[in-house]
N, C-alpha and C positions, 0 to 999 in steps of 0.2 A: 504493499499500500504506500502511495506517495501522497502526502498531505499538500494542500495549497502552499506555494512558496518554496517547496522543497524541489530538488532535482535528483535525477538518477542517470547513470551512464546507460546508453542504449547503443548497442553495436548494430551497425547497418552495413549490409553488403550491397553495393551498386554494380549493376551490369547492364550493358546495352542489349535490348531485345529487338531483333535478333542480334546475336554477337557479331555477325558480319556487317552490321550497319556502318561501322567505322572503317571497314577495310578499304584501304586505298585513299580515304578521305582524311586521314588523321584522326580527328575527333569531330563529333557533330557540333555545329555552332549553337544549337539549342536543342532542348529535349524536355520531356515532361516526366515527372516522377509519379509513379502509381504506388502508393503505400497501402499495405494491408496489415491488420493487426487483429489478434485474438485477445479480447479482454476477458479476464476471469478464467476459471478452470471448470472442468467437468460439464455437466448439463447446463449450467448457468452461463457458460462462455458465450460472448457476443462477438461476431466477426464484423469488422468495419473496414471500409476502403475509402481512400481519398486520392483524387488526382490533382496534381498541382497545375498551375499555369505554366507556360513555357519558361524554362530556365536557360538563360544565355550564358555561355562560357566563352572565354578567350583562349584559344589553343596556342601552345607554343610548340612549334615543329622542330626548330633547330636547337642543338645542344648549345649551351652558353647564353641563352636568352634569359632575361630577367623573369623572376616569378615572385609571387606574394606569399607571405607566411603570416599567420595570426598568432598572437600570444596573449596571455593573461597578465595585465599590468599589476603594479603594487597595490592599486586600489580595487582590484578584481574586475576592472573594465577590460574589454577585449581590444587590443591594439593591432595595427597592421603595419608590416614593413615589407619593403621590396628588397630583393637580393639579386646580385649579379654574380654568378659563380666565377672563380678565378680562371684565367686563361690556361694556366699550367697547374699541375699537381702541386700541392703544398708540401714543403720539406717535412720529413718525419724526424722526431727526436725521441727515440725509444718508442713507447706506445702512443705518444701524443703527436699530433701534427699541428702546425701553426701556419696561418695565412695572415698577411697584412690586411687590415680592414680600413676602409674609408667610410666614415659615417657622415651623411649629410641629412639635414632636416628640410622638410618641404613646408611651405607656407599655406595660408588659406587659399582654397581654389586649386591647389596642385595635389594631385593624388600621389601616393607613394610610388606607384608604378610609373607614372609620367616622370617623376623625379629621377628614378633609376634609369629610365630609358633615355634621359637627356645627356647621359655621359657617353662619349665616344671612347673607343680603345683601338689600339693599333693592331689590326689583324695580320697584316703583312707589312713589308717595308714601305709600300706605297698606298696601302688601303687602310682606311679607318671605318669602323662600324659602330653603330649604336648598340647599347646594352640590350 
């Protein structure tokens, strides 16, 4: 039983239906979630189903592109940060590896992802690319 205001961990497995829907296309630009649950046990159990509105996603096809991560902040609010992976593997020191980090803050009206994608890095001697 979960009382109002409480929370519980719910493990959810997501899969494309049919699984071949993303073959060749990378990932779908949008999809709907169909959730089914069984509430209660035994003869008193009730089955419910809910279908979501279209959920849009941004697909990252190439390795090395920026991506978003969320984290729980010190005040229990959920924060968001964008990450650009390093161009090369990080050096290992025993069991630990270390990478240099550049931290930048974005302002009002600038998303974390747009901030990360605004940085260029040198891909080859004569080519530069955005994160």
